[in-house]
C-alpha positions in Angstrom: -14.9 24.6 -6.6 -14.4 21.0 -5.4 -16.9 19.8 -2.8 -16.9 17.2 -0.1 -19.9 14.8 -0.2 -21.4 16.7 2.8 -21.3 19.9 0.7 -18.2 21.4 2.4 -15.3 22.5 0.1 -12.6 19.8 0.2 -9.5 21.2 1.8 -7.1 18.4 2.4 -7.3 14.7 1.5 -4.7 12.4 3.0 -4.1 8.7 2.4 -1.7 6.9 4.8 -0.6 3.3 3.9 0.6 1.2 6.8 2.6 -1.2 4.6 1.9 -4.8 5.5 -0.8 -4.2 8.2 -3.3 -7.0 7.2 -6.3 -7.8 9.3 -7.0 -11.4 8.5 -6.5 -14.0 5.7 -8.5 -13.7 2.5 -10.3 -16.9 1.4 -7.5 -17.8 -1.1 -4.7 -17.0 1.3 -3.6 -20.6 1.6 -3.3 -21.4 -2.1 0.5 -21.0 -2.1 1.2 -21.6 1.6 -1.6 -23.5 3.5 -0.4 -22.0 6.8 -1.3 -18.5 5.6 -5.0 -19.3 6.1 -4.2 -18.4 9.7 -2.5 -15.1 8.9 -3.7 -12.0 10.9 -0.9 -9.5 11.1 -2.7 -7.1 13.5 -4.2 -9.5 16.0 -1.0 -11.6 16.1 1.0 -8.4 16.9 -1.5 -7.3 19.5 -1.5 -10.7 21.2 2.3 -10.9 21.1 2.4 -7.6 23.0 0.1 -8.5 25.9 2.4 -9.6 28.8 -0.6 -10.2 31.0 -1.8 -12.9 28.6 1.5 -14.5 27.8 2.7 -11.9 25.3 6.5 -11.4 25.0 6.5 -7.6 24.6 5.2 -4.4 26.2 1.5 -3.9 25.4 0.9 -2.4 22.0 -1.3 0.6 22.6 -2.6 2.5 19.4 -4.8 5.3 20.6 -5.0 7.1 17.3 -5.8 4.0 15.3 -8.4 3.2 18.0 -9.9 6.6 17.6 -10.1 6.1 13.8 -12.2 3.0 14.4 -9.7 0.1 14.1 -11.1 -1.6 17.2 -14.6 -1.3 15.7 -13.4 -3.0 12.5 -11.2 -5.6 14.3 -12.2 -5.9 18.0 -9.4 -6.6 20.4 -8.9 -5.8 24.1 -5.9 -3.5 23.2 -8.0 -1.3 20.9 -10.8 1.2 21.8 -14.3 -0.2 21.2 -15.7 3.2 20.1 -14.8 6.6 18.8 -16.1 10.2 19.0 -14.7 11.0 15.6 -16.7 11.0 12.4 -15.4 7.7 10.9 -16.5 4.9 8.7 -14.5 1.6 8.5 -14.3 -1.3 6.2 -12.2 -4.3 5.2 -10.8 -4.3 1.6 -9.9 -7.2 -0.6 -6.7 -6.7 -2.4 -8.0 -6.7 -5.9 -4.8 -8.2 -7.5 -3.1 -11.5 -7.4 -0.6 -12.3 -4.7 0.5 -9.8 -2.1 2.8 -7.1 -3.3 3.5 -3.5 -2.4 3.9 -2.2 -6.0 0.7 -3.9 -7.2 -1.1 -2.9 -4.1 -0.3 0.8 -4.5 -0.9 0.9 -8.2 -4.3 -0.8 -7.6 -5.1 1.6 -4.8 -4.4 4.6 -7.0 -6.9 3.3 -9.6 -5.0 1.0 -11.9 -6.5 -2.3 -13.1 -3.8 -4.6 -11.8 -5.9 -7.8 -11.8 -3.8 -9.4 -14.6 -0.2 -9.1 -13.7 2.2 -11.5 -15.4 3.8 -14.2 -13.1 7.1 -15.5 -14.4 10.2 -17.1 -12.8 13.4 -15.6 -14.1 14.8 -19.0 -15.0 12.3 -19.3 -17.9 13.6 -16.0 -19.4 17.4 -16.1 -18.9 18.1 -16.5 -22.6 16.3 -13.4 -23.7 17.6 -11.5 -20.8 21.2 -12.4 -21.7 20.6 -11.3 -25.3 19.1 -8.0 -24.3 21.9 -7.2 -21.8 24.6 -8.1 -24.3 23.0 -6.0 -26.9 23.0 -3.1 -24.4 26.8 -3.6 -24.0 26.8 -5.6 -20.8 28.4 -9.0 -20.0 25.8 -11.4 -18.7 26.2 -15.0 -17.6 24.5 -17.5 -15.2 25.9 -17.3 -11.7 27.5 -20.7 -11.0 25.4 -22.2 -13.8 22.2 -21.4 -12.0 19.1 -19.3 -12.8 20.6 -16.1 -11.4 22.4 -13.8 -13.9 25.7 -12.1 -13.0 26.0 -8.9 -15.0 29.4 -7.1 -15.4 30.8 -9.1 -12.6 29.0 -7.2 -9.8 25.2 -7.1 -10.5 22.8 -9.9 -9.8 19.5 -10.3 -11.7 17.3 -12.6 -9.8 13.8 -13.6 -8.6 12.5 -11.4 -5.8 12.3 -13.8 -2.8 10.2 -11.4 -0.6 7.1 -11.3 -2.8 5.0 -14.2 -4.0 7.0 -16.2 -6.6 7.2 -14.8 -10.1 5.6 -11.4 -9.3 8.8 -9.3 -9.2 12.4 -9.5 -10.3 15.3 -7.7 -8.6 18.5 -6.2 -10.0 20.9 -6.0 -7.0 24.5 -4.9 -6.3 26.7 -3.5 -3.6 27.2 0.2 -3.6 30.7 -0.4 -2.5 31.3 -2.0 -6.0 29.5 0.4 -8.3 27.3 3.5 -8.2 23.5 3.1 -8.1 23.2 4.7 -11.6 24.9 1.6 -13.1 22.6 -0.7 -11.2 19.7 1.3 -12.5 21.0 1.1 -16.1 21.0 -2.7 -15.9 17.5 -2.7 -14.4 16.1 -0.6 -17.2 17.4 -3.1 -19.8 15.8 -5.9 -17.8 12.5 -3.9 -17.5 12.4 -3.6 -21.3 11.9 -7.4 -21.7 10.5 -8.5 -18.4 6.9 -9.7 -18.3 6.5 -9.3 -14.5 4.8 -6.5 -12.7 7.9 -4.9 -11.3 11.7 -4.9 -11.7 13.4 -3.5 -8.6 16.8 -1.9 -8.8 18.4 -2.3 -5.3 21.8 -1.0 -4.1 23.1 -1.2 -0.6 25.9 -2.1 1.8 26.1 -5.9 2.4 27.8 -7.9 5.1 29.8 -9.8 2.5 29.8 -10.8 -1.2 26.3 -11.0 -2.6 26.7 -14.4 -4.1 27.0 -15.8 -0.5 23.4 -14.7 0.2 21.9 -16.3 -2.9 19.4 -19.1 -2.0 16.5 -21.0 -3.3 13.0 -19.6 -2.6 9.5 -20.9 -2.8 7.8 -21.9 -6.0 11.0 -22.6 -8.0 12.6 -19.2 -7.5 16.2 -18.4 -6.8 17.6 -15.0 -5.7 19.3 -12.8 -3.2 18.2 -13.1 0.4 18.0 -9.3 0.7 17.2 -9.1 4.5 20.0 -11.5 5.3 22.5 -9.6 3.1 22.4 -6.6 5.5 21.0 -4.2 2.9 18.1 -3.2 5.2 20.3 -2.9 8.4 23.4 -1.2 7.1 22.0 2.1 5.9 22.4 3.9 2.6 19.8 1.7 0.8 18.9 2.8 -2.7 15.8 1.5 -4.5 14.0 2.2 -7.7 10.8 0.5 -8.8 10.3 0.1 -12.5 6.7 -0.9 -13.1 4.8 -2.6 -15.8 3.1 -0.4 -18.3 0.1 1.4 -16.8 -2.1 4.3 -17.7 -0.9 6.7 -14.9 -3.1 9.5 -16.4 -6.1 7.6 -15.0 -4.7 7.1 -11.5 -5.6 9.3 -8.5 -2.4 11.4 -8.2 -2.4 12.5 -11.8 -6.2 13.1 -12.0 -6.0 15.1 -8.7 -3.1 17.2 -10.1 -5.0 17.9 -13.4 -8.0 18.9 -11.3 -5.9 21.6 -9.6 -4.9 19.7 -6.4 -1.5 20.1 -4.9 -0.1 16.5 -4.8 2.5 15.4 -2.3 3.9 11.8 -2.3 5.7 10.7 0.9 7.9 7.8 1.8 7.8 4.8 -0.6 4.8 6.3 -2.3 7.3 8.9 -3.7 9.3 6.0 -5.3 6.5 3.9 -6.8 3.7 6.3 -7.8 3.7 8.5 -10.8 2.6 12.2 -11.0 4.7 14.6 -13.0 3.8 17.7 -10.9 3.9 16.0 -7.4 6.1 17.1 -4.6 8.1 14.1 -3.6 9.4 13.4 -0.1 11.1 10.0 -0.1 11.9 8.5 3.3 12.2 5.2 5.0 12.3 6.1 8.7 8.8 6.3 10.1 9.3 9.5 12.0 10.5 11.2 8.8 7.5 9.8 6.8 5.0 11.1 9.4 6.8 14.5 9.7 6.8 15.0 5.9 3.1 14.1 5.8 2.2 16.5 8.6 4.3 19.2 7.0 2.5 18.7 3.7 -0.9 18.9 5.4 0.1 22.1 7.3 1.5 23.6 4.1 -1.8 22.9 2.4 -3.7 24.6 5.2 -1.5 27.7 5.0 -2.1 27.9 1.3 -5.8 27.6 1.7 -5.9 30.0 4.6 -3.8 32.6 2.8 -5.8 32.4 -0.4 -7.6 35.6 -1.3 -9.9 36.4 -4.2 -10.4 32.8 -5.1 -9.9 29.1 -4.4 -6.4 27.8 -4.9 -7.6 24.2 -5.0 -7.5 21.2 -2.7 -4.5 19.1 -1.6 -3.8 15.4 -1.9 -1.1 13.7 0.2 -0.3 10.0 -0.2 2.2 8.5 2.3 3.6 5.1 2.9 5.0 3.8 6.2 7.5 1.2 5.0 9.2 0.1 8.2 6.2 -2.0 9.2 6.8 -4.1 6.0 10.5 -4.3 6.6 9.9 -5.6 10.2 7.5 -8.2 8.8 10.1 -9.4 6.3 12.6 -9.7 9.2 10.0 -11.6 11.2 10.6 -9.1 14.0 7.3 -8.6 15.8 8.8 -6.4 18.5 10.1 -4.0 15.8 6.8 -4.1 14.0 5.1 -3.0 17.2 7.6 -0.2 17.7 7.0 1.1 14.2 3.2 1.0 14.7 3.5 3.0 17.9 5.6 5.6 16.0 3.1 5.7 13.1 0.2 5.9 15.6 1.8 8.9 17.2 2.1 10.6 13.8 -1.5 9.7 13.0 -2.6 11.4 16.2 -1.0 14.6 15.1 -2.6 14.3 11.7 -6.1 13.8 13.3 -5.6 17.0 15.3 -4.4 18.9 12.3 -7.2 17.7 10.0 -9.9 19.5 12.0 -11.8 21.5 9.4 -14.9 20.6 7.5 -13.8 19.1 4.2 -10.6 17.5 5.6 -10.4 13.7 4.9 -8.0 11.1 6.2 -7.9 7.5 4.9 -5.7 5.0 6.7 -5.2 1.6 5.0 -2.6 -1.0 3.9 -1.5 -2.7 0.7 -1.3 -6.4 1.9 -0.4 -8.3 5.0 3.0 -9.2 6.4 2.5 -11.3 9.5 5.8 -11.5 11.3 4.6 -14.4 13.4 3.3 -16.7 10.7 6.6 -18.6 10.3 8.1 -17.1 7.1 9.4 -13.8 5.7 6.9 -13.3 2.9 3.9 -11.0 2.5 0.6 -12.6 3.6 -2.5 -12.3 1.5 -4.9 -10.6 3.9 -7.8 -8.2 4.0 -6.6 -4.7 4.8 -8.3 -2.0 7.0 -9.9 1.1 5.5 -10.4 3.8 8.1 -12.0 7.0 6.8 -12.1 10.2 8.9 -14.3 12.7 7.0 -14.8 16.0 8.8 -18.3 17.3 8.2 -19.4 14.1 6.4 -22.4 12.0 7.7 -20.3 9.0 8.7 -20.5 8.8 12.5 -19.2 10.3 15.8 -20.4 13.6 17.3 -20.0 15.5 14.0 -22.3 13.2 12.2 -25.5 13.9 14.0 -28.2 11.3 14.2 -27.4 7.9 12.9 -28.8 7.1 9.4 -30.7 3.8 8.8 -28.4 1.0 7.8 -28.4 -0.1 4.2 -28.6 -3.9 4.0 -27.5 -6.4 1.4 -28.0 -10.2 1.7 -25.1 -12.0 3.3 -24.3 -14.7 5.7 -25.1 -13.9 9.3 -22.1 -12.7 11.3 -22.1 -11.2 14.8 -22.0 -7.5 15.3 -18.2 -7.1 15.7 -18.5 -3.9 17.6 -20.3 -5.8 20.4 -18.2 -9.0 20.5 -15.3 -7.4 22.3 -12.9 -9.8 20.8 -10.9 -10.3 17.5 -12.3 -12.8 15.0 -9.4 -14.7 13.4 -11.8 -17.1 11.6 -14.0 -14.7 9.8 -17.4 -15.5 8.2 -17.0 -14.8 4.5 -19.5 -13.3 2.1 -21.8 -15.7 0.3 -20.6 -17.3 -2.9 -22.9 -15.1 -4.9 -20.4 -12.2 -4.4 -22.7 -10.1 -2.1 -21.0 -8.0 0.5 -21.7 -8.1 4.2 -24.3 -5.8 5.8 -23.5 -2.2 6.6 -24.0 -1.7 10.3 -23.9 1.1 12.8 -23.4 0.4 16.5 -24.6 3.3 18.6 -22.0 2.7 21.2 -19.1 2.7 18.8 -19.9 5.9 17.0 -18.7 4.5 13.7 -20.2 3.1 10.5 -19.1 -0.4 9.6 -19.3 -0.6 5.8 -19.5 -3.6 3.5 -16.2 -5.1 2.3 -14.5 -3.3 -0.5 -14.0 -5.5 -3.5 -10.6 -4.0 -4.3 -8.0 -1.6 -3.1 -9.0 0.4 -6.1 -12.1 1.4 -4.1 -9.9 3.2 -1.7 -8.5 5.5 -4.4 -12.0 5.9 -5.8 -13.2 7.0 -2.4 -10.5 9.6 -2.1 -11.3 10.8 -5.7 -15.0 11.2 -4.7 -14.0 13.4 -1.8 -11.9 15.5 -4.1 -14.7 15.7 -6.7 -12.7 14.0 -9.4 -13.0 10.8 -11.4 -16.6 11.3 -12.6 -15.8 12.6 -16.1 -13.6 11.2 -18.9 -9.8 11.4 -18.4 -8.6 14.5 -20.2 -5.0 13.3 -20.4 -3.0 11.7 -23.2 -3.3 8.0 -22.7 0.1 7.4 -24.3 3.3 6.8 -22.4 3.9 8.8 -19.3 7.3 9.3 -17.7 7.7 9.2 -13.9 9.8 11.7 -12.0 12.9 9.7 -12.6 12.5 9.6 -16.4 11.6 5.9 -16.5 8.8 5.3 -19.0 6.2 3.4 -17.1 2.9 4.7 -18.6 0.8 3.7 -21.6 -1.9 1.1 -21.7 -1.0 -2.5 -22.6 -2.8 -4.1 -25.6 -5.0 -6.1 -23.2 -5.1 -3.3 -20.6 -8.1 -1.5 -19.0 -9.1 0.7 -21.9 -12.8 0.3 -21.3 -13.0 0.9 -17.5 -15.2 3.5 -15.9 -14.6 7.1 -16.7 -12.1 8.9 -14.5 -10.0 6.4 -12.5 -9.3 3.3 -14.5 -10.7 1.0 -11.8 -12.5 1.2 -8.5 -15.9 2.3 -7.0 -16.2 4.6 -4.0 -17.2 3.2 -0.6 -20.8 3.8 0.1 -20.3 6.6 2.6 
């Protein structure tokens, strides 16, 4: 029987990723773009939506996120300063280079993604042409430049939405050819690509794709996907082909092997691997939240109907993608609308997850500040909000506050008492120590030290599920995802010697 750290049997563990919801620039955020040192997706959105203080939009009220402790972690007049729920909150560093959804999710699920290859497509066009021609395709530079035109319709190019050199895209109009042919080209590219992710993209554009090709940052050239109309016109098809990873040591696969029913929702269904998972792909936020709630309720019915034994816990991982899309479109109003919709869904989840042993973790994978002046991801800390029913973390269910555990760090004010957002954060000392764990009696929440990596989020979920403490019992060889794309296996220099269980990550000190 799996047990919650409080001693209760784990029933349902849910991870909801609000894609792109950063909470302040990391120390190295300005390395590529100096202006990103001022990035703060959440605070800039909240300020933009405060008409009484010069904001351009209706006030952005997020009662569910407030109840989960977001205002304790990141004080702002629009967020609640306290909560009655048993929550613990922390910031997390990304734990990988750049700011990327695929790398973020793989890291979060326990992969060691600290060494992803960064490469511009222009440096590899020769080998790509050879590989494509050997596979029976016609490939040539588009107008003599670094973008490849394949079979007259498909573009192979740098991804202009992520940091330069992290991802390549294979894009075409679905009016010209079916998605399966785009995917076939992408698989050939993936076989020789050194980058973290090759993304097959098919959609309906506002015109010929070559008219939307432009130069990006850092010596990249590619399709301006938002400008093409792919995101606006409906029917978007996307497949993420990742670099080799040992998926057998990531949270979904370990949870499934431990007997948990695993459901992957939204973009998580596209980019995470688990052979036995139920997949509910969706882009619209209302659909993502509805699928998530349905999976949680189904798990509750299974648990409630069990007789003569324990049918195991459930893990649900969901991604709210439309926040990220709004960030890329630099549309703060739309970002706010999506957050309101996601917040409403989170409110329903909080009410549903009401039994001892239920766990909800709300986090993000990177920042995407729509008001920073560009359409790229921003390298920011992300929130980690943990609701653990029955666990000694805070709120009315937690009982008496426990003494705070302290670690040496630079002095910073008690953020639960400041009543304002801090856009210029005091960083941990250069020795690598983390900030002090604090408990503010008025807030009802525990403020934990910064997590070193998103991998700590997955490790925390694994701890609640009672997994990840023993050696992985799975075959470390290649693993196929639900679409038949071989994405598993450990690279020669990969994380073979990591901690037992998940390949990377340490649970938060709850």
